[in-house]
Each structure stands twice: as C-alpha cells, then as structure tokens.
N, C-alpha and C positions, 0 to 999 in steps of 0.2 A: 802848669807850673805850681798851682796850690798843692797838688798831690805830692810833688817833689819836696815841698817844704814841710808838710805836716807829718809825713811817714817817718822821716828820721827823728823828729821830735817825739812822736809817739813811742818809737822804739827806745829812745833814751829814757823816757819816763818809765816804761815797763822794766827796763834793765834795773833801774834804781829801786823800783818796787820789789823786784825779785831779790835783790841783795838784802833788802830789809826783812823779807819773810822767808828767806831760805829756799826760793823756788827758781834758782838760776836756770836749770835745765828747761823748765817749761817756758820761761821767758824767751830763751834763745830760740825755741821752736816757733813761738809767736812772731818774733822778729823776722825769722826766715820766710814764714808764710807771707808776712806783709811785704817783704822785699820781692817776692816772687809774684806778686799780684799783677795781673795784665794791665798794660797801659791803656789809655783812652783810645789810642790808635788800634791796639789789638781788639778791644771791645767793638769798636766801630767797624773794622774790617770783618770781624767774625759775624756781626749782625747783618751787614750788607750781603756777604756771600751766602749766608743761610737764607735770607729773605729772597735773594735772587733765585736760589734753587726752589724755594717754595712757590714763587710765582711761575717758575717753569713747570713745576709739577702740576699746578692748577691748570695751565695751559694744555698740558698733555691729557689731563682728565677731561678737559673740555672737548678734546678730540672724540670722545665717546658720543657726544651729541652729534658731531659731524658725521661719524660713521652711521649712526642711527637713522638720520634723515636721508643721508645719501642712499643707503641700502633700501630703505622703505620707498623712496622716490623712484628707484630703478626697478621696482618689483610691482606686482599686481596689488591693488588696494586691499584685496581680501586677505593678504598676508602681512598687513602693517603692524598689527598688534604683536604678532609673533616675532617679527624682526626687532621691534622696540624692546620687547621683553627679553630677547636674547642679549641685546646690548646692555640692558640694565643688569642682568645676572653675570654677564662677562666681567663687569666692573665689581659687582658686589662679591661674588664668589672669588674672583681673581685677587682682590685685596686681602681677603681673609686667608686664603690658601697661601698666598705669597708671604703673609705674616707668619703663619705657623710652619710652613715647609720651604716654600720657594727661596726666600732670602737666604736662609741657612744653607741651602744647597749652592746657590749662585755665588755667594761670598763667603763660604765656609772654608775651613782648613782641610785640604784633601790631597790626593795623589796625582793631580793634574787632569784626571778623568772624572772623578766624582768627589763630592764634599758634602758634609752636613754638620752644622753647628747647632742645630735646634731652632726653636722659634726666635724671633727678634728679641734682643735685650737692650733696653734703653737705660744706661747708667750715667746720669748727668754729673755725678760726682767725679768722674774720671775725664770729663771733657776738657780738652785744651782750648783755651780762648785765644784765638789769633786768626788773622785773615787766612782764608783757604782751608780752615778746619771746619768740617761739617759735622753737625750732630747726626747720630744714627737715625734719629727720627725723621729728618728732612730727607736723608738719603733713602731711607726705606720708602717714603712716600713717593719719591721721584721714580724709583725703580719699580714700585708696584704699579704705577701708572703705565709704565712700559709693558709690564707683563700683561695687563688687561688689554692693551693695544694689540699685542701679538695674537691674543685669543679672539678678539672681535673681528679680525680680518676674515676669519672663516665663515662668519655669519652670512655674508653676502653670497659667498660661493655655494652654499648648500641651501639657499633660500627657496621656500615654496614646497618642500617635500620631506623635510627631516622632522622626526618627532622631537618635541621639546625636551622630553626626558633624556633622549640620546644625546641632544646638544649639551645638556647639563653635565652628562658623564664626560663628554669630550672636553669641555672647558675646565673641568676639575683636573683631569689628567694633564692637559697642556700647561696650565698655569702653575700647577703644584709640582710637576715633575719634569715634563719634556722640555719646556722652555728654560727653566733654571739650569738644567744640566748642560745644554749647549751654550747658555749664557756664561756659565762658569768656565768653559773651555777658553773663552776669550776674556771677558770682562772680570772674571773671578781670578785671573792669573793662571788658567790651566794650560793644557798642552798647545793649543793653537796660539795663545799669547806668547808662550815660550819660543814657538816656531818663528814669530814675527808677523803673524797675521794682524791686519789692522782694520778695525771697523769702528769709527769714531762714535756714531750715534745709532747704529743699528740697521743698516741696509740688509745685512745678512742675519744678525743676531735676533732682530725683531721681525723685519718684514718678510725676508725669505722664509723664516720659520712659519709665519702665518700664511703666506702665499702658498707654500708647498703643502702645508696641512690642508688648506682649502682645496688644492688640486686633488689630494687623496680622497677627500670627502666627496667631491663632485664625481670622481670616477666610480667610486664604490656605490654611491647612491644611484647613479644613472641620471639621464635628463628628466626634466619636467614633462608631464604628459603633453604631447603635441608640439614640443619644442623642435623636434627635427622631423615632424611628419610631412606628409605630401602637400597639405594645404596650408601649413603654417610653419615658418622657419624662424620667425622673430616674435618675441614677447616684449613689446616696449613697456617701459615703466609708466606708472600711473600719474606721476607728478614730477616733471623735470625741473620745476621750480625748487622743489625740495632737494633734488639731486645737486643743482647748482649751489644752493645755499650750503648744503652739506660739505661740498668741496671747499668752499671759502672758509667755512669754520675749521676744516682740517688744515688749510693753509695757515691760518692764524695759530692753531695749536702747534703747528710744526716749529713755530719760533720758541716754543718751550722745548720741544723735542731736540732740535739741533743746537741752538745757542745754549740751552740749558745743560747740554752734555759737556760743556767746558768745565762745569761744576764750580766755577768761581768767576767774579768779574772785577774784584779788587786787584789793583796793580796794572801797570801799563800793558804788560804782555797779555794778561787776561782780557782786558778791555778791547785791545786791538783784535784779539782772536774772536771774540764774541761778535764784534761788528763785521769782521770778514765772513764769519759763518753765516750771519743774518743776510748779508748781501748775496753771498753765493747760493744760499737757499732760495731766495727770491728769483734770481736770474735763471736757475735751473728750472724752477716751476714754470716761469714764463716761456722759456725755450721749449720745454716739454709740450705745453699746450699748442704752440705754433707749429711744431713739427707734426704732432698727431693730427691736427686739423688740416694741414697742408696735404699730407699723404692720403688722408681719408677723402678730402675733396677731389684730389686727382684720381683716385682709384674709383670711388663710388659716385662721383659727379655731383655730390651735394655736401655742403659744409655741415658736419655732424656735431651737434652740441655735446653729446655724451662722449665722443671721442676726444674733443678738446678738454673736457673735464677730467677724463682719465689721463690725458696728457699732462695736466698739471700735477696730478698725483704721481705719475711715472717720473717726472723730473724731480720731484721731492724725494721719492724713494732712491733714485739713482745718485743724488748728491749727499744723501745722509751718512754714508760711510766715510766720506772724504772732504766734507765741507770746510774742515779746518786746515786742509793741506793742499788746496788748489787755488789757482788764480781765478779772477772773475771771468776771464775769457774761457778758461778750461771749464768752469762750471756751466757756461752756456753750451759748450760742446757736449758735456755729459747729459744735460737736459735734452738737447736735440736728439741724441742717440736713444735716450730713454723714450721720447715721444714716438720715434719710429718703431722701437721694439714693442711698445704697448699695442700699436696697431697690428703689427705682425703676429703678436701673441693672441690677440682676440681672433683674428682670421684663422690662425692655426687651430684653436679650440673649436671653432665652427666647423672646420674641415674634417676633424677627427670625431665630431659630434660629442664633445665634452661640454656639459652645460654649466657655465659659470655666469650667472645672471649679471653680476656687477664687474666682472673682469678682475677678480681678486688675484688670480694667478699671474696674468700678464702685468698688472701693476705692481704687486708686491713680491711675487716670486721671480719672474723673469727680470724685471728691473732691479730687484734686490740683488740678483747675481751680477747684473751689469755694475751696480754700485761698487761690489767688492772687487771686480776686476778692474774697473776705472781707477780705483785707488792705486793699484799697481802700475797703471799706465801713466797717470797724471800726478800722483802724489809727490810732493816736494818738501823736504825738511825746512825750506825757507819760509813756509807758510804755517807750519804747525804751531799749535798753542802749547800749553804746559800740562794738559790733562793726561797725556799718555806718552811721556818722553822716552819710554823704553821701546816704542814701536819703530820699525824701519819701513819708510815708504819705498816703493819700488821693488819690494820683494815679491815678484810675480808668482813664484812657486808657492809661497805661503798664502797669497791672496786667492789663487785658484784652489788650493787645497781646502782652505777655510770655507770659501764660498760654496764649494760642491759638497763637502762633508756635512755641514750644518744643514743645507737644503735637503740632502738625501736622508739624513737622520730624521728630519721632521716629516718627510714624506713617508718613509718606511714605517715609523712608529705609529703614525696616524692611520696609514693604510691598514695596519694590522688591527688597530682598535676599531676602526669603522667595519672592517670585515667581520670581526667578532660580534659587533652589535647587530650586523645584518643577519648573521648566521642564527642568532637567538631571537630574531624577529623584533628587535628593538629600534632598528634604525629608521625606517621609512614608514610614512603614514600610508594608509590604504588609498586606492584609487578614488574612492568616494570622498574621503576626507580631503584629499588634494584638490578635487574639483570644487568642493564647497568652499575650500580655503581654510588655511590653518588658524585664522583668527577665531572662527566659530568652532571648528572641530577640535582644536587643541586648547583654546582659552575661553570659549563660550561667549564671546562678545566681539563686536566689530569696532574698528577705529572710527568709522564715520556714521554708524547707525544706518537706518534705512533712508 
C-alpha cells in the first residue's frame, strides 16, 4: 500500500520540477520507469522460483557424490581413487565445457538439428522480474548439473580398465558436444520437440544418453581380466555400505532432478505439479526396488542387495520422463516394470559377456528407453504441469522415435570415439596396470593406504 501512495506523489513532484527546468521529456521517462516497477508480489514470486531452482540444482550436483560412492563401492578397492577422480572431473570439466559450448548448443538458435549461440551470457539489465521468470544464471547452473550427470553415468560402466586420459577425452566430447546436441533436439525446441516427443526431466535426454554411451565403452573396452574366465564369473564390490549410501544420496538428489524440472513452484498449478512429481518419483523408486528384489530372489534363490539398489535407480530413471503426467498408481506400475527390466538387462549383459560393473546400461539405458515409451502409454494431460504445455502425451510414434534416435545417436557417436581411442592405443591400461589397480598405476596412490 505504501508503494502505491508514494509513487504517484514522486511522479507529480518530478513533473513539476521538469516544467520549472525545461526537462519535460526526461521527467516523462522517469515517471514511465517508476510506473513499470515490479510489484512486491512480482519480486517475491521471482525470488521464490529462482531460489527453488537453485536448491534443485544443488541437489542434482549432490548426485555426483552418490554416483562416486556407489560406483566405488561396487568395484574393487584398488580402483577407488580412479573412480572418485573421474567423478570429480566429470563435474569440473562438465561445468566449464557446458558454460563455453554446451549451453549455447542446447539452447541456441538453430535449424532444429543444430544450434550454437556462443558461451553463456548473463545480462541482468534485461531481466524481467515476475513469478516464473528465471535468471539465465540459475538456469545455466541447473542445466550444467544435468550435463555432468549424463557424463558420470559412464564412469561405472568402464570402471577398472580405462585410462584416465581417455576418460577425460570422453567426458569433454560428451558434455561439450554430444549431449547438448541431442538435448537441443528436445529441450532446445528442436525437431523432436516439434514432432511431439515428451521427456519431462530426462529419462532419454540424460539417462539413456549416459547409459548407451556406457554400453559403447564397455563393448569396445572388453571385460575386466578374469570377469568371464573359467574360475571367476563375478567380481563383487568391496564396500556395499558405500553402494547403499550412494543410492540413497542419488534418491535424495532426484528430488532436485524431477521436481526441479517443473522450473517454478509459485502458483497453485506449479505447486500441485511439484508435489505430484515428488510423490510419483518416490513411488516408482520403491516399486522398482521391490520388483528387482522379488525377481532376483525367485531366480537366484537369495535376496540380492545390489539388485534392490539398482531397482531403486531403475524406478527413478523410468519415472523421470513422465513424472508430471501420470497418476500415483501408474507411477507404481512404471517402477515395477523398471525393476523387472533392470534384472533382465543385467542377466542379458552377463549372458553376452559385456562387462558393466555397476549396471549402468540396464539402469540408465534400458530403463531410460522404458521411461520414454511409458510416457506414451500412461501420459495424460490431466496431470501435466505448466513447464512444457506444447507437448502431447500419448503420441506413441513420437515417443518411440525420440527414445530410439537419441539412444542410438549416443551409442554410435561414443562407439566411434572409443574405437578411435583404442586404435591409437589410448583407451585401455596394460594388463599389469589393471592387475595392480588403477589407483596406483594411474594416480600413484591408494584410497586406503596399506
């Protein structure tokens, strides 16, 4: 109320001053600026929505910690430093490359297939102050965290035998070029978006990209020494406590990943959508764990902790594309199917002798595809929020096309990159170094000492 009283008085005073000093044009400009000033509701809504996305970005960044200790826990202790180092550099290189190249590709002006507007530009002078309006700064931070997540999925799939220098080349290429291009096809308004393909928070755009890139790396590298030998077919992780803690950290981080993708919380529609997304995310994760544990218990005759942990992640990946557009009951079904798929995917890789130590492809690749297709099966406009009102749920042709094209694109491009690195002798460590462990051979020290 005070603002409404003093602004007209200030305008009248300036008008009178202008008449006295012959500066009427300048005074008129000042009055117009004053009259266009944002209201207190605008400022509050703007602050809340930007703070909401900042907190979501922090939660997604926290997922790097989850990946780091999950992957290290599921691998031999002699490779712990190597895995932790890869996760550190996935984030560090990923943020820088996404700043200079990736964001400009993913959200640039292009022809539907490729775009590039240069490095990120922050211009606060042109910022609109209102609820739902995001600063480029917080949007960049949120999207950069997603890019780093896509890259770090591969770390576990290639654990124990890949040169650190080769991994750095991979993460530069993926976060700087490969991921932003396919991200542009959907989230940047490219050709898949125009077709009607829907992926709310990244079952395909993030997880399938990382999962299929990891599959390419695992195939080109080949299995770890002894993984499929006569005397040893399993290489259990050295610390399942770490693995379990890592999964729960990832679960917490997912509440930035999925609810944060609504991009706003102010307004009844946004608030209801965020709460629906959060509940659906939780239900799918729980259902995935139950399904994976149940099927593994029936088949292998023992309740397997690692299968239940991967079931949680499988449910999370499956619900990520559609969490804003399905009912609570449908989210449970999506999670149950994801839990069964992750078990089938792990068994399939073992049968064809592809060594994926942490199940990156079954969790992120296979269940990512399921998330894209499940969106076409279960998605309903009754449930969707306001973040992507141009999408059409139930467009199965678009869902299948987008899901398969992005997954194939990630697999083929990364298969080519890994093959080139292998051809020039840069991909895999020597047998001696692998047996010693990458901690000592690549980094010169151990995570645990003697």
